[in-house]
N, C-alpha and C positions, 0 to 999 in steps of 0.2 A: 503445535506439538515438536518437542525437541527433535524426534527421529524424522520427521518430517523435514525440518529444516537443514539437519545434519544431511540428509539424503540429496536434498536440493544444492546445497553447498558443494557437497562433492561433485554432483554433475557439473555444475558451472565453472567448477575449478579445472575439471578436465578440458574444458573449452576453452580456458585461459580468462574467463570473466569474473569478477570478484563480486561478492555478495557483502552488503553490510547489514545488520540488525541494531536495533536501539529499543529502548524501553523507555518510556516517558509517562508522566501523570499529567492529565489535562483532556480537553475536548479532542477526540481523535483526529478529525480532519485537520484542525489547527496545528496539531503538534506534526503530524506529517508534513503537511504545507510548508510549515516553519522549517523543519530539517531538510525537506528537499531545497528550498531556497536558500539555506546556510551553508550547503555544500555542492557537490558536483556530480548528480545523479543524472543518469542517461533514462532511467526507466523506474516506473514504480509499479510494482506488480502486487495487488491486492485483492481480498475476496470479497464477495458481495453476500450479505445476510439473505439475500432474496424476499426482503418484505413485499407484500402487494401494493398495488399502486396507492390503494386507500390509506395503509400504514405509512407509506413515503409522504404523502401530503402532510401528516401531523407530525411526524417524528424528524424528517428530512433522510437525506443517502450521505453517509460518511463518504462512500465511493463517488458518489456523483460529484460532492463537493471537492475532492482531492481531483477528480478529472478535470474539473474547472479552474481549479487555482492553483494546481501544482507547479506549471511553468516547465514541465517535461511531459511525454508521454505515459500514460497510464493504463495499464491491461487490468482490466476487472475479470477476475476467474469467478466462474458458479459454482 
């Protein structure tokens, strides 16, 4: 949601921190990891859909894959 992003951007800018956002097409985990590896990122913050363990077995978890492959710390927000 645009309003949520704008509020977060304002809070972080007051702390002297920079937020970058990017839209891409493709597999989410792959796109996030390739973007992180191509840039200079200190942290990835992302949400979790909260799928049950049973569903994760069959669908995988984007946040788990990003946490394993991003190459920088990843904070997953429930």
